[in-house]
C-alpha positions as a Markdown table, in Angstrom:
| # | Residue | x | y | z |
|---|---|---|---|---|
| 1 | Unk | 86.9 | 2.1 | 74.1 |
| 2 | Unk | 83.2 | 1.0 | 73.6 |
| 3 | Unk | 82.2 | 3.6 | 71.1 |
| 4 | Unk | 80.0 | 1.4 | 68.8 |
| 5 | Unk | 76.5 | 0.1 | 69.2 |
| 6 | Unk | 75.4 | -3.1 | 67.4 |
| 7 | Unk | 72.0 | -3.9 | 66.0 |
| 8 | Unk | 71.2 | -7.5 | 65.1 |
| 9 | Unk | 68.0 | -8.4 | 63.2 |
| 10 | Unk | 66.7 | -11.7 | 64.5 |
| 11 | Unk | 64.2 | -14.0 | 62.8 |
| 12 | Unk | 64.4 | -17.6 | 64.1 |
| 13 | Unk | 67.8 | -19.5 | 64.1 |
| 14 | Unk | 68.3 | -19.4 | 67.9 |
| 15 | Unk | 71.5 | -21.4 | 67.8 |
| 16 | Unk | 73.0 | -19.4 | 64.9 |
| 17 | Unk | 72.0 | -16.2 | 66.8 |
| 18 | Unk | 73.8 | -17.4 | 69.8 |
| 19 | Unk | 76.9 | -18.1 | 67.7 |
| 20 | Unk | 76.7 | -14.7 | 66.0 |
| 21 | Unk | 76.6 | -12.8 | 69.2 |
| 22 | Unk | 79.1 | -15.0 | 71.1 |
| 23 | Unk | 81.6 | -14.8 | 68.3 |
| 24 | Unk | 81.1 | -11.1 | 67.7 |
| 25 | Unk | 81.6 | -10.4 | 71.4 |
| 26 | Unk | 84.7 | -12.6 | 71.5 |
| 27 | Unk | 86.4 | -10.7 | 68.7 |
| 28 | Unk | 84.9 | -7.2 | 68.8 |
| 29 | Unk | 83.3 | -6.9 | 72.2 |
| 30 | Unk | 85.9 | -4.3 | 73.2 |
| 31 | Unk | 84.3 | -1.8 | 70.7 |
| 32 | Unk | 80.7 | -2.5 | 71.7 |
| 33 | Unk | 78.5 | -0.8 | 74.2 |
| 34 | Unk | 75.0 | -1.9 | 73.6 |
| 35 | Unk | 73.5 | -4.6 | 71.3 |
| 36 | Unk | 70.0 | -3.8 | 70.0 |
| 37 | Unk | 68.4 | -7.2 | 69.7 |
| 38 | Unk | 65.6 | -6.7 | 67.2 |
| 39 | Unk | 63.5 | -9.8 | 67.4 |
| 40 | Unk | 61.0 | -9.9 | 64.6 |
| 41 | Unk | 57.4 | -10.2 | 65.7 |
| 42 | Unk | 56.8 | -13.6 | 64.1 |
| 43 | Unk | 54.1 | -14.4 | 66.6 |
| 44 | Unk | 51.9 | -11.8 | 64.8 |
| 45 | Unk | 51.7 | -14.4 | 61.9 |
| 46 | Unk | 51.6 | -17.5 | 64.1 |
| 47 | Unk | 55.2 | -18.6 | 63.6 |
| 48 | Unk | 57.3 | -20.1 | 66.4 |
| 49 | Unk | 61.0 | -20.4 | 65.6 |
| 50 | Unk | 62.2 | -21.1 | 69.2 |
| 51 | Unk | 63.4 | -19.1 | 72.1 |
| 52 | Unk | 66.4 | -16.8 | 72.4 |
| 53 | Unk | 66.4 | -16.7 | 76.2 |
| 54 | Unk | 69.8 | -18.4 | 76.4 |
| 55 | Unk | 71.7 | -15.6 | 74.6 |
| 56 | Unk | 69.5 | -12.9 | 76.0 |
| 57 | Unk | 70.4 | -14.1 | 79.5 |
| 58 | Unk | 74.1 | -14.6 | 78.7 |
| 59 | Unk | 74.6 | -11.0 | 77.6 |
| 60 | Unk | 71.7 | -9.4 | 79.6 |
| 61 | Unk | 73.9 | -6.5 | 80.7 |
| 62 | Unk | 74.7 | -5.5 | 77.1 |
| 63 | Unk | 71.5 | -6.3 | 75.2 |
| 64 | Unk | 68.5 | -4.1 | 74.6 |
| 65 | Unk | 65.7 | -6.3 | 73.4 |
| 66 | Unk | 63.0 | -4.9 | 71.1 |
| 67 | Unk | 60.1 | -6.7 | 69.5 |
| 68 | Unk | 58.6 | -4.5 | 66.8 |
| 69 | Unk | 54.8 | -4.1 | 66.7 |
| 70 | Unk | 54.6 | -5.5 | 63.1 |
| 71 | Unk | 56.3 | -8.2 | 61.1 |
| 72 | Unk | 57.0 | -7.3 | 57.5 |
| 73 | Unk | 59.7 | -10.0 | 57.0 |
| 74 | Unk | 61.0 | -9.4 | 53.4 |
| 75 | Unk | 57.9 | -7.5 | 52.3 |
| 76 | Unk | 57.8 | -3.9 | 51.1 |
| 77 | Unk | 55.6 | -1.2 | 52.7 |
| 78 | Unk | 54.5 | 1.9 | 50.9 |
| 79 | Unk | 56.7 | 5.0 | 51.5 |
| 80 | Unk | 53.8 | 6.9 | 53.0 |
| 81 | Unk | 53.9 | 4.6 | 56.0 |
| 82 | Unk | 57.6 | 5.3 | 56.8 |
| 83 | Unk | 56.5 | 8.4 | 58.8 |
| 84 | Unk | 54.3 | 6.3 | 61.0 |
| 85 | Unk | 56.3 | 5.2 | 64.1 |
| 86 | Unk | 54.6 | 1.8 | 64.3 |
| 87 | Unk | 55.5 | 0.9 | 60.7 |
| 88 | Unk | 58.9 | 2.5 | 60.6 |
| 89 | Unk | 60.1 | 1.0 | 63.8 |
| 90 | Unk | 59.1 | -2.4 | 62.5 |
| 91 | Unk | 61.6 | -2.1 | 59.7 |
| 92 | Unk | 64.9 | -4.0 | 60.1 |
| 93 | Unk | 67.5 | -2.2 | 62.3 |
| 94 | Unk | 65.4 | 0.9 | 62.6 |
| 95 | Unk | 64.9 | 0.9 | 66.4 |
| 96 | Unk | 68.7 | 0.7 | 67.0 |
| 97 | Unk | 69.2 | 3.3 | 64.2 |
| 98 | Unk | 67.0 | 5.7 | 66.1 |
| 99 | Unk | 67.8 | 4.8 | 69.7 |
| 100 | Unk | 71.6 | 4.5 | 69.6 |
| 101 | Unk | 73.5 | 7.5 | 71.0 |
| 102 | Unk | 76.8 | 6.4 | 69.4 |
| 103 | Unk | 78.5 | 7.8 | 66.3 |
| 104 | Unk | 79.0 | 4.4 | 64.9 |
| 105 | Unk | 76.4 | 1.6 | 64.4 |
| 106 | Unk | 77.3 | -2.0 | 63.4 |
| 107 | Unk | 74.6 | -4.0 | 61.7 |
| 108 | Unk | 74.7 | -7.8 | 61.6 |
| 109 | Unk | 72.6 | -10.8 | 60.5 |
| 110 | Unk | 71.9 | -13.5 | 63.0 |
| 111 | Unk | 73.5 | -16.2 | 60.9 |
| 112 | Unk | 77.1 | -14.8 | 60.9 |
| 113 | Unk | 80.1 | -16.5 | 62.5 |
| 114 | Unk | 82.8 | -13.9 | 63.3 |
| 115 | Unk | 86.4 | -15.2 | 63.2 |
| 116 | Unk | 88.2 | -11.9 | 63.6 |
| 117 | Unk | 87.7 | -8.3 | 64.8 |
| 118 | Unk | 85.3 | -7.2 | 62.2 |
| 119 | Unk | 84.4 | -3.9 | 63.9 |
| 120 | Unk | 88.0 | -3.0 | 64.3 |
| 121 | Unk | 88.6 | -3.7 | 60.7 |
| 122 | Unk | 85.7 | -1.5 | 59.5 |
| 123 | Unk | 86.6 | 1.3 | 62.0 |
| 124 | Unk | 90.1 | 1.3 | 60.5 |
| 125 | Unk | 88.8 | 1.9 | 57.0 |
| 126 | Unk | 85.5 | 3.9 | 57.3 |
| 127 | Unk | 87.3 | 7.3 | 57.5 |
| 128 | Unk | 84.8 | 10.1 | 56.7 |
| 129 | Unk | 82.6 | 7.8 | 54.6 |
| 130 | Unk | 78.9 | 7.1 | 55.4 |
| 131 | Unk | 79.4 | 3.4 | 55.8 |
| 132 | Unk | 82.0 | 0.6 | 55.4 |
| 133 | Unk | 81.4 | -3.1 | 54.5 |
| 134 | Unk | 81.1 | -5.3 | 51.5 |
| 135 | Unk | 79.6 | -3.2 | 48.7 |
| 136 | Unk | 77.4 | -4.6 | 46.0 |
| 137 | Unk | 75.4 | -7.7 | 45.1 |
| 138 | Unk | 77.7 | -8.1 | 42.1 |
| 139 | Unk | 76.6 | -11.8 | 41.6 |
| 140 | Unk | 73.3 | -10.5 | 40.3 |
| 141 | Unk | 74.5 | -7.4 | 38.4 |
| 142 | Unk | 75.0 | -7.5 | 34.6 |
| 143 | Unk | 77.6 | -4.7 | 34.8 |
| 144 | Unk | 79.8 | -6.9 | 36.9 |
| 145 | Unk | 79.4 | -9.8 | 34.6 |
| 146 | Unk | 80.3 | -7.5 | 31.7 |
| 147 | Unk | 83.5 | -6.5 | 33.5 |
| 148 | Unk | 82.4 | -2.9 | 33.8 |
| 149 | Unk | 81.9 | -2.6 | 37.5 |
| 150 | Unk | 82.8 | -4.2 | 40.9 |
| 151 | Unk | 82.8 | -3.4 | 44.6 |
| 152 | Unk | 85.8 | -1.1 | 44.3 |
| 153 | Unk | 84.5 | 0.8 | 41.2 |
| 154 | Unk | 80.9 | 1.3 | 42.1 |
| 155 | Unk | 81.4 | 5.1 | 42.6 |
| 156 | Unk | 82.9 | 5.7 | 39.2 |
| 157 | Unk | 80.9 | 3.5 | 36.9 |
| 158 | Unk | 77.9 | 5.5 | 36.0 |
| 159 | Unk | 76.1 | 4.3 | 32.8 |
| 160 | Unk | 73.3 | 6.3 | 31.3 |
| 161 | Unk | 69.9 | 4.7 | 31.3 |
| 162 | Unk | 70.2 | 3.3 | 27.7 |
| 163 | Unk | 73.5 | 1.5 | 28.6 |
| 164 | Unk | 72.0 | 0.1 | 31.8 |
| 165 | Unk | 68.8 | -1.1 | 30.0 |
| 166 | Unk | 70.9 | -2.8 | 27.4 |
| 167 | Unk | 73.1 | -4.6 | 30.0 |
| 168 | Unk | 70.0 | -6.0 | 31.7 |
| 169 | Unk | 68.3 | -7.1 | 28.5 |
| 170 | Unk | 71.4 | -8.9 | 27.4 |
| 171 | Unk | 71.8 | -10.7 | 30.7 |
| 172 | Unk | 68.1 | -11.3 | 31.4 |
| 173 | Unk | 68.2 | -15.1 | 30.9 |
| 174 | Unk | 71.2 | -15.6 | 33.3 |
| 175 | Unk | 70.4 | -13.1 | 36.1 |
| 176 | Unk | 69.2 | -14.4 | 39.5 |
| 177 | Unk | 67.3 | -11.1 | 40.0 |
| 178 | Unk | 66.4 | -9.7 | 36.5 |
| 179 | Unk | 65.3 | -6.1 | 36.3 |
| 180 | Unk | 61.5 | -6.3 | 35.8 |
| 181 | Unk | 60.6 | -2.6 | 36.3 |
| 182 | Unk | 62.4 | 0.3 | 34.6 |
| 183 | Unk | 60.7 | 2.8 | 36.8 |
| 184 | Unk | 60.8 | 6.6 | 36.2 |
| 185 | Unk | 63.2 | 6.9 | 39.1 |
| 186 | Unk | 65.7 | 4.6 | 37.4 |
| 187 | Unk | 65.2 | 6.3 | 34.1 |
| 188 | Unk | 66.1 | 9.7 | 35.6 |
| 189 | Unk | 68.8 | 8.3 | 38.0 |
| 190 | Unk | 70.4 | 5.1 | 36.6 |
| 191 | Unk | 73.1 | 5.3 | 39.2 |
| 192 | Unk | 73.8 | 3.6 | 41.7 |
| 193 | Unk | 73.1 | 0.4 | 39.8 |
| 194 | Unk | 69.8 | -1.3 | 40.8 |
| 195 | Unk | 71.2 | -4.0 | 43.1 |
| 196 | Unk | 74.0 | -1.9 | 44.6 |
| 197 | Unk | 74.2 | -1.4 | 48.4 |
| 198 | Unk | 76.5 | -1.9 | 51.4 |
| 199 | Unk | 75.5 | -5.4 | 52.5 |
| 200 | Unk | 73.8 | -5.1 | 55.9 |
| 201 | Unk | 74.8 | -8.5 | 57.2 |
| 202 | Unk | 78.1 | -6.9 | 58.5 |
| 203 | Unk | 78.3 | -3.2 | 58.0 |
| 204 | Unk | 79.5 | -0.2 | 60.0 |
| 205 | Unk | 77.5 | 3.0 | 59.6 |
| 206 | Unk | 78.6 | 6.5 | 60.5 |
| 207 | Unk | 75.4 | 7.2 | 62.4 |
| 208 | Unk | 76.3 | 10.8 | 63.1 |
| 209 | Unk | 76.1 | 11.5 | 59.4 |
| 210 | Unk | 73.4 | 9.0 | 58.5 |
| 211 | Unk | 70.8 | 9.8 | 61.1 |
| 212 | Unk | 70.4 | 13.5 | 60.0 |
| 213 | Unk | 69.7 | 12.5 | 56.4 |
| 214 | Unk | 67.6 | 9.4 | 57.0 |
| 215 | Unk | 64.0 | 9.2 | 57.9 |
| 216 | Unk | 62.4 | 10.3 | 60.2 |
| 217 | Unk | 65.0 | 13.2 | 60.2 |
| 218 | Unk | 65.8 | 13.4 | 56.5 |
| 219 | Unk | 64.6 | 12.3 | 53.1 |
| 220 | Unk | 66.6 | 9.1 | 52.6 |
| 221 | Unk | 64.8 | 5.8 | 53.0 |
| 222 | Unk | 65.1 | 4.0 | 56.3 |
| 223 | Unk | 68.2 | 1.8 | 56.2 |
| 224 | Unk | 66.2 | -1.5 | 56.5 |
| 225 | Unk | 63.4 | -0.6 | 54.1 |
| 226 | Unk | 62.4 | -1.9 | 50.7 |
| 227 | Unk | 60.8 | 0.7 | 48.6 |
| 228 | Unk | 57.4 | -0.4 | 47.1 |
| 229 | Unk | 57.3 | 2.6 | 44.8 |
| 230 | Unk | 60.6 | 1.7 | 43.2 |
| 231 | Unk | 59.8 | -1.8 | 42.0 |
| 232 | Unk | 63.4 | -2.5 | 40.9 |
| 233 | Unk | 64.5 | -2.4 | 44.6 |
| 234 | Unk | 64.5 | -6.0 | 45.7 |
| 235 | Unk | 66.5 | -6.2 | 48.9 |
| 236 | Unk | 67.2 | -4.5 | 52.2 |
| 237 | Unk | 69.4 | -1.5 | 52.2 |
| 238 | Unk | 69.2 | -0.8 | 48.4 |
| 239 | Unk | 66.8 | 2.1 | 48.8 |
| 240 | Unk | 68.9 | 3.8 | 51.5 |
| 241 | Unk | 72.1 | 3.3 | 49.7 |
| 242 | Unk | 70.7 | 4.7 | 46.5 |
| 243 | Unk | 69.3 | 7.8 | 48.3 |
| 244 | Unk | 72.4 | 8.6 | 50.3 |
| 245 | Unk | 74.7 | 8.0 | 47.3 |
| 246 | Unk | 72.7 | 10.5 | 45.2 |
| 247 | Unk | 73.2 | 13.0 | 48.1 |
| 248 | Unk | 76.9 | 12.6 | 47.5 |
| 249 | Unk | 77.8 | 10.3 | 50.5 |
| 250 | Unk | 80.2 | 7.5 | 49.7 |
| 251 | Unk | 80.5 | 4.1 | 51.3 |
| 252 | Unk | 83.8 | 2.2 | 51.6 |
| 253 | Unk | 84.2 | -1.3 | 50.3 |
| 254 | Unk | 86.2 | -3.4 | 52.7 |
| 255 | Unk | 86.9 | -7.1 | 52.1 |
| 256 | Unk | 85.4 | -8.7 | 55.2 |
| 257 | Unk | 85.4 | -12.5 | 54.6 |
| 258 | Unk | 88.6 | -13.2 | 56.5 |
| 259 | Unk | 86.7 | -12.0 | 59.5 |
| 260 | Unk | 83.2 | -13.4 | 59.0 |
| 261 | Unk | 81.4 | -16.4 | 57.6 |
| 262 | Unk | 77.9 | -15.6 | 56.5 |
| 263 | Unk | 75.1 | -18.2 | 56.4 |
| 264 | Unk | 72.4 | -18.8 | 53.8 |
| 265 | Unk | 70.0 | -16.0 | 54.8 |
| 266 | Unk | 66.5 | -16.4 | 53.5 |
| 267 | Unk | 67.3 | -19.7 | 51.8 |
| 268 | Unk | 67.5 | -21.4 | 55.2 |
| 269 | Unk | 64.1 | -20.0 | 56.2 |
| 270 | Unk | 62.3 | -21.7 | 53.4 |
| 271 | Unk | 64.2 | -25.0 | 53.5 |
| 272 | Unk | 63.6 | -27.0 | 56.6 |
| 273 | Unk | 66.5 | -29.4 | 56.1 |
| 274 | Unk | 68.9 | -26.6 | 55.4 |
| 275 | Unk | 67.6 | -24.8 | 58.5 |
| 276 | Unk | 68.3 | -27.8 | 60.7 |
| 277 | Unk | 71.7 | -28.4 | 59.2 |
| 278 | Unk | 72.8 | -24.8 | 59.8 |
| 279 | Unk | 71.5 | -24.9 | 63.4 |
| 280 | Unk | 73.4 | -28.1 | 64.1 |
| 281 | Unk | 76.6 | -26.7 | 62.5 |
| 282 | Unk | 76.3 | -23.6 | 64.8 |
| 283 | Unk | 75.7 | -25.9 | 67.8 |
| 284 | Unk | 78.9 | -27.8 | 67.1 |
| 285 | Unk | 81.0 | -24.6 | 66.7 |
| 286 | Unk | 79.6 | -23.2 | 70.0 |
| 287 | Unk | 80.7 | -26.4 | 71.7 |
| 288 | Unk | 84.1 | -26.9 | 70.0 |
| 289 | Unk | 85.2 | -23.2 | 69.9 |
| 290 | Unk | 83.6 | -21.6 | 72.9 |
| 291 | Unk | 82.8 | -24.6 | 75.2 |
| 292 | Unk | 79.1 | -23.8 | 75.2 |
| 293 | Unk | 76.5 | -26.5 | 75.2 |
| 294 | Unk | 73.4 | -25.4 | 73.5 |
| 295 | Unk | 70.8 | -25.7 | 74.8 |
| 296 | Unk | 72.3 | -25.5 | 78.3 |
| 297 | Unk | 71.9 | -28.6 | 80.4 |
């Protein structure tokens, strides 16, 4: 039964995008109705990362293409702009979040290679929770390094602000993303921990619950937003996860990496050699696994 919509955020990487959608459809297509193909408006800033016409044509009966009016990339916009349709609908995933009529929404990056039924796995475990997926950026979190918290324990480890501040100060020299701003929000609400989220590169959201408490309908940050007013928020999904967690909604940690291989994200967008390498790797997998020559002859 096709009771899930998918939303994919696309910025460049046309070959990896083709692999992401092809492999997702191969393993989880039976769950999927529509794929909201959110193609970032890179032309606004004069960038040209190549065409996605191949994959758009291949799955034309399943794909809803949307090019947002603005391109924010990984930049934050002020919270006051979230109520403006032009700005809000330019945030990652937001168009699919608002347009889907399904109870479940699967979010994916365009540099994922699916090797198993990821949506079936997450549907099996989500239960009555708000979302399911890999929880936490534990590799940048001092609480994880200190052995106090991990993906399975995020709900129960709730340090006070003094303990959290001490953890960050002790680990400052070794953190990939040190905490540079102990804002008033963090002082009053030190939990969830500053880098905690359900990682949006492969996540299943209970949209029936999420939509009513998420902007523009509710007070929670848009799912794909950074929050400029909370300077410690440094990645997509952290603001939303923080808001819904403080409303009492849980997310379920599910080990996903037997079902998906995730690429290098932003690193490949700033390293031309890595970008070309990942595109060539995806091209080879498309050919060897799915018999697809890209670009088509």
